[in-house]
Each structure stands twice: as C-alpha cells, then as structure tokens.
N, C-alpha and C positions, 0 to 999 in steps of 0.2 A: 377462548377455550370453550369448546362445545360441551354440553352436558345433556345426556339422554334423560328422558322422563321415564321413571319406572312404569311398567305396563299398567299396574293397578291405579296409577295416577294420571293416565292419559286423558280421562274425562271426569275429573273430580267435581263433586258438588260440595260447596262450603256452606255450612249452616252458621249464620252470623258472620258473613263474609266482610261486613264493614268494620269489624273490630280491628283494633290497633295491631294485634299480632297476626290475625287471620288475613287481612287484606294484603300485607306485604308478601306473604307466602303465595297467595293467589296470583299476585302480579308476577312473581318470579316464575311460577309454573306456566303462566300464559306466555311469558317471554321465551320459555324453552320449548314452546310448541304445543302445550296441552290445551285441550278445549275446556276451559274453566267456566263453571257456572256456580251460582249460589244465591242465597237469600239473606235478607237482613230485616230487622224489625221496622226500620224507618229509612226514608230517603236521606241521603247525605252527600256532601261534596266528595267523600271517599268513594261512594257507590258510583257516582258519575265518572270519577277518574278511572275506576276499574272498567267501566263500559267503554271508555275511550281507548283502552288497550285491547278491546275485543272480548272482554269477560261479560257473560250474561248475568245480570243482577236482578232478582225478583225482590219486591218489597212485601213483607209479611211472610209468615210461615204457613205453608199449605202442602199437602201431599202432592198436588199436581205440579209443584215446582221442581220435583225430582224427576229429571229426564229419564226416559226409558232406557237410554244407553249409558247412563252414568256408570263409571267404573268403580267408584268408591265415594264415601262421604267423609269429609273432614270437619271436625268440630273442636271447640275449646271447652274448658271446664265450666264455662258460664252457661252452656246449653243444658236445659233440663231434659231429663230422661223421657218425658212424655211429649217432647217436640214431635209434631206430626211427620215431619220429613225424616227424622231419625227412626221413628216407628216404622215408616214405609221402607226405609233402607234395610232394617233388620228383617222385616217380613220377606223381602226379596233376597236376603242373604248377601247383601253387598258388604264388602269390607268397610269397617268404621275405624277411621284413624284419628287419633288425637292430633291436634295442631303440632305438637312437638315431634310426633312420628314423621309427619310430612316434612317438617323443617330438617330433621336429622337426615332424611333421604336426600334432600336438596344439597346438604353439605358434603355428602359422600364424594370422595375424589378431590376435594379442595383442601387447601391448608387453612384450617379453621381457627378463628379467635372467638371465644365465647365470653361475654361480659356479664358477670353476676354481682349481686350485692343487694342489700335491702333498699338502698337508695342510690340513685345516680346512674342506673344501667342505661337508660335511654340516651341520656346526654353523652355518656362516655362512648357508647357504641356509635352514635352519630358523629362525634368528634373524630373517631378513628376512621370511619368510612369517608368522611370529608378529607382527612389528611392523606389517606391512601389514594383517593381519587385525584387529589391535587398534585400528586407526583406521578400521575399517569398510569397507575397500576390497575385501574378499573376493577375494583373488588365487587363481588356480590355482597349484598347485605340484607338483613331482615331486622327491622327495628320497631319498637313499640311506640313510635311517634314519627311525625312527618318532618323531614329536614327542610324541604323547600316549599311544599304546598301539599294539598290533599293527594294521597296516593304515592307520595315519595318516600314511604317507609320501607319499600322493598325494591331491589334492583338486581337484575341478572347481569353480571359483569363477565368480560372475557378474561379477566385476570385469574390467577391461581388462588387468591385469598378470598375467604368467605367470612364475613363479620356478622355475628349473631348476638342479639340480646337473649340472655339465658334467664328464664323466669323461674324463681324458686317457689312462687305462691302455691302451686299445686304439685311440687316436686317434679315437674316436667323437665327440668334441666338435667335430670339424671339420664335422659335419653342421649345426651351429647357426649362425644369423645374428642374434645378439641386438642389442637396442637399447642395452643396458648390459651390460658384462661386468666381473667381478671376477677378478683374478689375485692370489691371496694370496701365493704363493711358488712357486718352481720348483726342484726338486732331482731328481737321478737316482733313479728307482725303476722298477718294472715291467721288470726286466732281460730278461725273455723277449721283450719287444716293442721295447725301446730299447737300443741297443748303447753309447751314449755320451750325455754331457750335451748335446752339440751336437744330437743327434737330438731330445732333449727340447725344447731351445730352438726348433728348427725347428717342432716340433709346436705349441708354444704360440704361436709367431709366426703360424702358419696360423690358429689360433683367433682371435687378436687382429685379424688382417686381415679376418676375416669379420664383425666388428662393423659394423653398418649405418652408412652415411654420416650424420654428425651425431650419432653415438652417443658413449657415454662409456666409458672404461676406468678402472676403479678399481684402484689398485695397492696391495698390502700392502707393508710395509717389509721387503724381502728382496732380496738381491743378484741372485738369479735373475729376479725380477720386473722389476728394473731393466734387465737384459739384454734381455728381451723388449720392454720399452718403447722402448729405444734402437733396436731393429730395426724398429719401426713408427713411428719419429719422423717419417718422410716423409709421414705421413697428416695433412694439414692439416684434414681433415674430422672429426677425432677429438679429443674433449676428454679429457685425462688428468688424473686426480686422485690424488695420492699421500696415503696415510693412514699415520701413524706417529708416533713420538716424536721423530724427528730434525729438524734444522733445515730439511731439504729437503721436509718434509711440507707439502702444501697444506692438509689438514685434520689438525690436530695433537692427538695424545693427550698431555694435559698431566700426567696423574697416573693411577696405578693403585694403589689401596690395598686390600690383602687383608683380608678379615674372615671367616676360616674357609673356608666353602664358597661365599662370595660375594666380589665385588670392587666397589669404588666407583670409577667412572671419570670423569675430566675430559676433555672433548673440545671443542677450540676450532675453530670454523668461522666464517670471515669476521669475525674479531675478537670473537666472542661465545663464551664458555665455557659448555658444558652439562654438567651432572653427572647421572649415572644409575648404577643398580646392575645388575651382571651376576650372574645367579644360579648361576654355575658358577665355580670357582676358576681362577686361572692367567692370566698376562699374555697368552698367545696367544688365549684366549677373549675378553678385553677388546678386543684388536685385531680379532678377527672381528666383534664387535658394532659397532665403529665403521665397519668396511668395509660392513657391512650397512646401517647408517643412511645412509651416503653414497650407496650404490647406490640405496636406496629413494627418496632425494630426486631423484637423477638420472633415475629412471624416472617421475617425476611423482607419486610416492606420498606427498607431503606435505612439511612443513617439518622441519628437523633437530630442533627441540624436541619436536614431537609424536611423531616416530619414535623418538627417544632415550627418551622416556617410555614408549612402547609396548613397546620391546624389553626393558624390565624385567620384563615378564610372561613372558618366555621362561624356562622352568624346566629346560631340558635336552632332549636327544634321546637316543634309545636307544643305549646302548653308549658314549656320550661322557661319561666320568666320571659314570656313572649309579649312584646309590645303590641297593644291593640289600638293605640292611637292617643292623640292628645287633643283636648278641647277645653276652652276657657282656662287655659294654663294648667290643666290637670292631666297628668299622665295616667293611663290605664294599662295595666300589665296583667297577664294571665299566668297562673301557676298551677301545676299539677299536684303540688304538695298536699299530702293528706295524712301523713304520719307526723307525730310531734317533732321528730328530729328534722324532717324536711321543712315543716312549717317554720321552725326556728331558724334554720339556715337561710331560707328565702327571705324571711323578714329582716334578718341581719344584712343580707346582701342588698336589698332595695333601700335600706336606710341611707346608704351613701348616695344612691341615685336620687333620693328625695331631697337631698341638701337640707335646707332649712324648713322645707315643707313637712306636712304630716303624712303618715302612712295610714291609710284607711283600708280595711280588709273586709271583703265579702267572702265568708267561709262556709263551705258546704261539706259537712262531715260525710265520709264515705264508708258504708257498711255498718250494720248494727253491731256485729261482733267486734269490730275495731273500736267503735265508740264505747261499747260496754267495758272494754279493757283499758282504754287510754283516754277517757274523757278528761280526767284530771290533768294529765300531761298536755292535752290539747288546749285546755283552758289556760294553763301556765304559759304555753307558747304564745297565745294571743295577747298576753300582757306586753309583748314587744311592739304591738301596733298602738297607734294613738287612739283608734276607735275601730270597732268591728261590728259587722252585721253577721249573725249566724243563722243559716237556713236549716230547714229540716234535713234529716239524714237521707242521702242518696242510697237506695237499697241495693242497686246493681243486681247481683244474683241471689241475694238473701231475702228471706221472709222476715217480717217484723219480730222483734223480741219484746215481750211485755216489760214495760217500765223503762225501756231504752229509747230515749229521744235526744234531740240536740239540746234539750234543757239541761242535761247533765253537764255539757260543755259550758253553756251560758252561766250556770250556777258556779262552776269551778272557776271560770274566768273572773266573774264578779267578786268571788270570795278572795281572789288574789289582787283585787284592785283595778281590774281592767274595765274600760268603758265599752260595754257590749250591749247590743240590742238583739232580740230575737225577731225573725221575720219568717212567717209561714208561707207567705205568698211571694214567690220568686218574681212575679211580674211587677211588684211594687218597688223592687230594689233600685231601678234606675232613678225614679223620683226621689227615693230615700237618699241615695248617694248625692244626687244633685243638690239636695237641701243641706247636706253635710259638708261637701267639698268646697275648698277655696283655692284660689290661684296659688300654684306652687305645690299643691298636695299631690300625692301619688296614691292611686287606688289599685289594690291588688285583689283580683278575683282568684279564689284559691280552693282547690279540691279536685278529686278525680272523676267527678260526675258531670252533669250538664250545666254546672255553674259557669263553664267556659262560654256558654251562649250569651252570658250577660255582658261581656266586655264590650262588643260593638254597640249594644243597646245603651250602655252607660255613656259611651263616647257620644252617641247621637243625642242623648238627653242633655248632656253637658253643653253640647253645641247650641242647644235651644229647644224649647218645647215643641216646635214644629219640624225639627230636623228628622 
C-alpha cells in the first residue's frame, strides 16, 4: 500500500532525531521517500541505524545543521524553545511540527490502532505489531521502543493497518483519530503537565472522543480506564470491549501461569478459550497481550486464534524487562519502570524469574517533578526488592527543583524497612553490585534515564575485573 509524503514533509529536519518517539517517525518518512535529516545531542546506536536507512544525522545542535532546502522542522516536547536549530527555522519561516502532527499525517488513509495508558503502551503496541506482522499483514507502526534492535521502533508497511503508541504526557495523543483505541490504565503522572487526576481523566476523555464513529475502545482492567469509559458512555457509535480477569470483562483472562521468564495465558472470547504463551514474565504483560489481540481483531487484523498464536513470537521490546546477560550465575535485566505502579509490577514479575535468589535493584529516579510527587510511593515499591541502589535523579527535560533529590526516595524506603543505599557516582555501580550479588541473584536496572547503560557494564564486571 503506497503512501504519499505531504509536501511540507518531503525534506524534514528532526531536532532530537534519536529519541524513542522521533526516530520511528523519521524512519517511516524515509521509507516513504522523504529526504530526512536531523540532529541529536549524542551519538547512539539509533543514530547509526537511521544513517543505514539513508537519513542524515548530525551530532549536537547547531544552526548549520539545518539544511537550506529543509521543508519543515519536527520536534518533541523535550526540545527547549532556545534550541539554535528551532530558532533558525523560525527566522526562516519554516513550518514547525510537533512529533504528534507528523505521526498523525503518516496515519492518514490507514486503518489506525492507537495504544494509550499510563503504563504498558510500548509493550502492547509492540505485541500488536508483532502479531499482525506474524500473520502476514505487514502493518506500519510507530513505537516508543525497539522491538528487535536499534531503529526497529518504526516501520513503513504495505498493509492497511497502522499501529501507533499514543503518548498522553503532553496531550499530544489528542491529535489522533483512530479506528481502534486501547486505554490500558489511567493514573496521575507527568506532574509538570497535569495538576490533578481530573485533568488526566479529561485528557483521556478527549482521546476517547476522537475515536472515529463506528470504532472500538478496548479497555484494560483498571479503575481509571473505567472512569474514562463512563465519561464517553453517551457515544452510541462506539463499541467498548473490556479485557480482564473480573466478571465484568467482555473478553476474559481465565488464567495466568508463570514459568520463569514466560507466562501461559488462558483467554476466553465469545465462549471459546484460547491458550498461548507470553515470552515476558508478569501478570501485566499477559493483560497487555490480551488487549493487543482484541484490538487486532477489532481492526480487522484476523481472528482471535491466529492473533493469539502470532503474539507468542513476541520476545520483548527494548528496556521492558530486557535481559542484558548472565555472568557468575547472576542474571541482569533492564526495566524502563519509573512510576511506582510500574516499579511494583516489574519487581513482582521478576520475583518468579529469580527463583530462590535475591532481587537486587539499581534504580534511577526520572524527573524532579515526578520524584517530588511520588517519592514516598517509589520508596514503598522498593521494599519489594531484597536490596536497592538509588542513583541521582535523571532530569531529562526538567531543571532542578530545590530540595528535591533522590534522598527523598532513599529516606522513604528506609523508613519502610527496605535495604537501600544511595550512590551519586553511576560509574561506581558495577563494582558495588559485584560486591553485593551472589550466584542465583537477579539484578534489575530500573528507570527511564541512562541507567540502561549500566546493564552491560554490570555483566562485564560480574564476569571478572578484567572483562
């Protein structure tokens, strides 16, 4: 299925092109024939993967990186307004598009599935993309994580379906008008943009109301998702399908049996039970898989049985309980979890995988605003680990807030009886973990920042001081 590139996007320049959301869009545009260029703050495997598809990637941000013939600039909410490339684009009168505007343009003319929720978006979107691909439908997709390796977060497919992760953090998911939407869960997060849970509900309601007439809303088993569903109950042109273990589920999860790093799932739809394996541990991942299957069917992507079978080929996505290696009998796994609900879910999930061994966590808080609001809950979640190392806050797009440091989390965790140490120097962590870990233990690096870089270094250090 061919797709034209809008004139304004024939020669786009991406500021922050290596980002999880940005790079996938850039890759799709390049596959559709656009001459894509961009810049990023640092070199990365994603930048190199983009270059291999013909994209021009500059490292660093400078006015000279913006080509004379650029047709527009694409950016995310993380880009500051004083960025030199953005300033140059405005001086030249170039169109400036938010990442979500570019993605919405790419979805035009396709049958679209948009996956939303406070937690689980990337995993569920990836599962659906893998399942649809597995039955030969070749969907397009844009995901906030890599399915196979660097640069695999975006794909231009010849099929009619487009699967997209829908980000609520900056309300950018309001730009989409999907045929099928998933709302997995709704909780208060992104405190710099939302002042209350009611603002979050309002935002998700707007997203749900944008579903096209005759479309489908797939709901995860979560009180917040139910609130949103109740708010759009006046839409007679919308089919709502609830997925979960409770009696109120339309498609019911009948069983989840853990087997180390996998789970066997029973899923009953219209009186028929289907059984399949999810190749990542944890109840929440089983729920994500079932939501993906239901959404795939609603989008015309095949029958429940074939999609459930196809989703078994999903082997994980980058940073979502991603194995980083084993050395000296110690498993090292990387997790993107940064909200207390996610931290709790992933720690519960890996407990089975650890068997009789201990679970050791290296946690890097993400954002000052989130830490300020949720430090106590983060500390409580860390009590599920046998021992934790807490790093300094990863600021991302935020400036420091006086009095807000990772010490708030450390103090909260210790107050609740957790074994926690603070470490300000990330480079000391491999040695620190090597001194703590014993054969049979599982180490979990956790957070949405650059803590992910520590996984391979910990494995190497466990293998030996000279490794």
